C-alpha positions as CSV (number, residue, x, y, z in Angstrom):
1,M,123.1,-13.4,19.6
2,L,122.2,-15.0,22.8
3,D,124.5,-14.5,25.8
4,Y,124.7,-17.8,27.6
5,Y,126.4,-16.1,30.5
6,D,123.4,-13.8,31.0
7,I,121.0,-16.8,30.7
8,L,122.8,-18.6,33.5
9,G,123.5,-15.5,35.5
10,V,127.2,-16.0,35.7
11,G,130.2,-14.0,34.8
12,Q,132.6,-14.8,31.9
13,D,135.2,-15.8,34.5
14,A,132.9,-18.4,36.1
15,S,134.4,-21.8,36.8
16,T,132.9,-25.0,35.5
17,A,131.6,-25.7,39.0
18,Q,129.9,-22.3,39.1
19,V,128.3,-22.9,35.7
20,K,127.0,-26.2,36.9
21,S,125.7,-24.8,40.2
22,A,123.9,-21.9,38.4
23,F,122.3,-24.4,35.9
24,R,121.0,-26.6,38.7
25,R,119.6,-23.7,40.6
26,L,117.7,-22.4,37.6
27,A,116.7,-25.8,36.4
28,K,114.8,-26.3,39.6
29,K,112.9,-23.1,39.0
30,F,112.0,-23.7,35.3
31,H,111.8,-27.5,34.9
32,P,108.3,-28.3,33.5
33,D,107.8,-31.0,36.1
34,I,108.5,-28.6,39.0
35,A,107.6,-25.1,37.9
36,P,103.9,-23.9,38.1
37,F,102.4,-23.6,34.7
38,K,101.4,-20.0,35.0
39,N,103.4,-17.0,33.9
40,S,103.6,-13.7,35.8
41,S,100.6,-12.2,33.9
42,G,98.4,-15.1,34.8
43,A,98.5,-16.8,31.4
44,P,96.6,-20.1,30.9
45,E,98.3,-23.3,32.1
46,G,99.2,-24.5,28.6
47,E,100.8,-21.2,27.6
48,G,102.6,-21.1,30.9
49,R,103.9,-24.6,30.4
50,R,105.2,-23.7,26.9
51,A,107.0,-20.7,28.3
52,T,108.6,-22.8,31.0
53,E,109.7,-25.4,28.6
54,G,111.2,-22.7,26.4
55,A,113.2,-21.3,29.3
56,M,114.4,-24.8,30.2
57,R,115.6,-25.3,26.6
58,L,117.6,-22.1,26.8
59,L,119.1,-23.2,30.1
60,L,120.1,-26.5,28.6
61,E,121.6,-24.9,25.5
62,A,123.6,-22.4,27.7
63,Y,124.8,-25.2,30.0
64,R,125.9,-27.5,27.2
65,V,128.1,-24.7,25.7
66,L,129.6,-23.3,28.9
67,S,130.3,-26.6,30.5
68,D,132.3,-27.8,27.5
69,P,135.8,-26.1,27.3
70,E,136.1,-26.2,23.5
71,R,132.5,-25.0,22.9
72,R,132.8,-22.3,25.6
73,R,136.0,-21.0,24.1
74,A,134.4,-20.8,20.7
75,F,131.5,-18.9,22.2
76,D,133.8,-16.5,24.0
77,R,135.5,-15.7,20.7
78,Q,132.0,-15.0,19.2
79,L,131.3,-12.5,22.0
80,R,134.7,-10.8,21.4
81,R,134.1,-10.7,17.7
82,K,130.7,-9.1,18.1
83,A,132.2,-6.5,20.4
84,S,135.0,-5.7,17.9
85,E,132.4,-5.2,15.1
86,E,130.2,-2.8,16.9
87,G,130.3,0.9,16.0
88,G,130.7,0.7,12.2
89,F,134.3,2.0,12.3
90,D,136.7,0.1,10.0
91,F,139.0,-0.9,12.9
92,R,141.1,-3.3,10.8
93,A,142.0,-0.7,8.2
94,F,143.0,1.7,11.0
95,L,145.2,-0.9,12.7
96,K,146.7,-2.1,9.4
97,A,147.9,1.4,8.5
98,R,149.9,1.6,11.7
99,T,152.6,-0.7,10.7
100,N,155.3,0.8,13.0
101,D,153.2,0.7,16.1
102,P,153.6,-2.6,18.0
103,E,150.4,-2.2,20.0
104,S,148.4,-1.7,16.9
105,Q,149.9,-4.7,15.3
106,A,149.2,-6.8,18.4
107,R,145.5,-5.7,18.2
108,L,145.5,-6.4,14.5
109,V,146.7,-10.0,15.1
110,V,143.8,-10.5,17.6
111,Y,141.3,-8.9,15.3
112,D,142.3,-11.3,12.4
113,L,142.3,-14.3,14.7
114,L,138.8,-13.5,15.9
115,H,137.6,-13.2,12.3
116,D,139.1,-16.4,11.1
117,L,141.8,-14.7,9.1
118,D,144.5,-17.0,10.4
119,D,146.9,-16.6,7.5
120,E,146.8,-12.8,7.7
121,A,147.2,-13.0,11.5
122,L,150.4,-15.2,11.2
123,E,151.8,-12.9,8.6
124,I,151.3,-9.8,10.7
125,Y,152.6,-11.6,13.8
126,E,155.8,-12.7,12.1
127,K,156.4,-9.3,10.6
128,A,155.9,-7.7,14.0
129,L,158.6,-9.9,15.5
130,S,161.1,-7.8,13.5
131,L,160.0,-4.7,15.5
132,G,162.0,-6.0,18.5
133,D,160.8,-7.6,21.6
134,F,157.3,-8.2,20.3
135,R,155.3,-10.1,22.9
136,L,151.5,-9.9,22.9
137,E,151.3,-9.6,26.6
138,R,153.2,-6.3,26.5
139,Y,150.4,-4.6,24.5
140,L,147.2,-6.6,25.5
141,D,145.5,-7.6,28.6
142,R,147.1,-10.8,29.9
143,G,144.1,-13.0,29.3
144,E,143.6,-11.6,25.8
145,A,147.2,-12.2,25.0
146,M,147.1,-15.8,26.2
147,D,144.0,-16.5,24.2
148,A,145.7,-15.0,21.1
149,E,148.8,-17.1,21.8
150,F,146.7,-20.2,21.8
151,C,145.0,-19.3,18.5
152,I,148.5,-18.7,17.0
153,A,149.6,-22.1,18.2
154,E,146.5,-23.7,16.7
155,A,147.1,-22.0,13.4
156,Y,150.7,-23.2,13.3
157,E,149.7,-26.7,14.2
158,R,147.0,-26.8,11.4
159,R,149.7,-25.8,9.0
160,D,152.0,-28.5,10.2
161,R,154.5,-26.0,11.6
162,V,154.6,-28.1,14.7
163,L,157.8,-26.8,16.3
164,K,156.4,-23.3,16.3
165,A,153.1,-24.6,17.6
166,W,154.8,-26.4,20.4
167,L,156.8,-23.4,21.4
168,H,153.6,-21.4,21.8
169,Y,151.9,-24.1,23.7
170,K,154.9,-24.4,26.0
171,R,154.9,-20.6,26.5
172,L,151.2,-20.9,27.6
173,V,152.0,-23.7,30.1
174,I,154.7,-21.4,31.6
175,M,152.4,-18.4,31.7
176,E,149.5,-20.4,33.3
177,A,151.9,-21.6,36.0
178,E,153.0,-18.1,36.8
179,K,149.5,-16.7,37.0
180,P,146.5,-18.9,36.1
181,W,144.1,-17.5,33.6
182,F,142.8,-20.3,31.4
183,R,141.2,-22.2,34.4
184,Y,138.5,-24.4,32.8
185,F,140.3,-24.4,29.5
186,F,143.8,-25.3,30.6
187,D,143.2,-29.1,30.3
188,V,142.8,-28.5,26.6
189,V,146.0,-26.5,26.4
190,A,147.9,-29.2,28.2
191,L,146.5,-31.8,25.9
192,R,147.5,-29.9,22.8
193,F,151.0,-29.4,24.2
194,R,151.3,-33.2,25.0
195,T,149.9,-34.3,21.7
196,V,152.3,-32.1,19.6
197,L,155.3,-33.1,21.8
198,L,154.7,-36.9,21.8
199,L,153.1,-37.5,18.4
200,K,154.1,-34.7,16.0
201,L,157.6,-33.4,17.0
202,P,159.2,-36.9,16.5
203,K,158.3,-36.6,12.8
204,V,160.1,-33.3,12.2
205,L,163.1,-33.4,14.7
206,D,166.1,-35.6,14.8
207,E,166.4,-37.7,17.9
208,E,168.9,-35.4,19.8
209,D,166.7,-32.4,19.3
210,F,163.6,-34.4,20.3
211,I,165.3,-35.5,23.5
212,D,166.1,-31.8,24.3
213,R,162.4,-30.9,23.9
214,L,161.4,-33.8,26.2
215,D,163.9,-32.5,28.8
216,E,162.4,-29.0,28.5
217,A,158.9,-30.5,29.0
218,T,159.9,-32.4,32.2
219,E,160.8,-29.0,33.8
220,L,157.3,-27.6,33.4
221,D,154.5,-27.4,36.0
222,L,152.3,-30.1,34.6
223,P,150.5,-33.1,36.2
224,T,152.8,-35.9,37.2
225,R,151.2,-38.3,34.7
226,D,152.2,-36.0,31.9
227,L,155.8,-35.7,33.1
228,A,156.0,-39.5,33.5
229,Q,154.9,-39.9,29.9
230,F,157.6,-37.6,28.8
231,Y,160.3,-39.6,30.7
232,R,158.8,-42.9,29.2
233,K,159.1,-41.4,25.7
234,K,162.6,-40.3,26.4
235,A,163.5,-43.9,27.5
236,E,162.0,-45.3,24.3
237,V,164.2,-43.0,22.2
238,L,167.3,-43.7,24.3
239,L,166.8,-47.5,24.0
240,R,166.5,-47.1,20.2
241,R,169.9,-45.3,20.3
242,R,171.2,-48.0,22.6
243,E,172.0,-45.5,25.3
244,T,170.9,-48.0,28.0
245,V,172.2,-46.3,31.1
246,A,170.4,-43.1,30.4
247,A,167.3,-45.0,29.4
248,I,167.2,-46.8,32.7
249,E,167.5,-43.5,34.5
250,A,164.6,-42.0,32.5
251,L,162.5,-45.1,33.3
252,G,163.3,-44.7,37.0
253,R,162.1,-41.1,36.9
254,A,158.9,-42.2,35.1
255,A,158.3,-44.9,37.8
256,E,158.8,-42.4,40.6
257,L,156.2,-40.1,39.2
258,E,153.6,-42.7,38.0
259,P,154.5,-46.3,39.2
260,R,151.6,-47.9,37.2
261,L,152.2,-46.1,33.9
262,A,151.5,-48.4,31.0
263,G,154.5,-49.6,29.1
264,L,157.2,-49.3,31.8
265,A,157.6,-53.0,32.4
266,A,158.1,-53.7,28.7
267,L,160.7,-51.0,28.5
268,R,162.5,-52.3,31.5
269,R,162.7,-55.7,29.9
270,R,164.2,-54.1,26.7
271,A,166.7,-52.3,28.8
272,A,167.7,-55.4,30.7
273,A,168.1,-57.3,27.4
274,Q,170.4,-54.5,26.1
275,R,172.6,-54.7,29.2
276,S,173.0,-58.4,29.1
């Protein structure tokens, strides 16, 4: 398995800007239109050009993966999976037998998530919750725990257990605000959180519960545009419930955060019509 981090000469914690900088530096060295077509052993020009072109293809492949948050995360999981499989020891069987050990169960959840055993991972995770205060970050490195939390949220979302998914995404938003770890990947986390909240939760919650979730979301450390969208959605629900005064207040908060947010003018007109 190729290690794209090694190819670009960057660490696994490299930012997207660092990945781009490393690619540009190496591309100048290996680009066929720039590099001399002779290898270190003095190979003929044609052979040297082919070697240079091959190196450039690897650089491009590495850059395309590591500069894309979703593809990079999938690659990171492949690296961790490979590391967990080395040594020939049946690690899963060992962990599975230790049912009363929370740390072993936390590591089993991660192992199953890495090996696409999502149903098994969720079952183990939910059983482990009965052991008491079972939080993955108590037993795993913080970054590993946050990545596992994201995988759990994804698994719940794919199974239409959207409230559980949203709670895990929310937890990740809070953890990232406390101490950033996701970095290049956090935009994806925030997008999933926003999508579940605005598009999926309304289908499974009554309006009062949904408003409560929107209020929780407005207290989080997220971009002002996201917060404005949450207030706009709250205003829509309140207008539907004919709670006009509260809707106007929510519209005011949305406008303070993002004055040009689409849809505000139309909602103001609806609110004015209700008051008249």
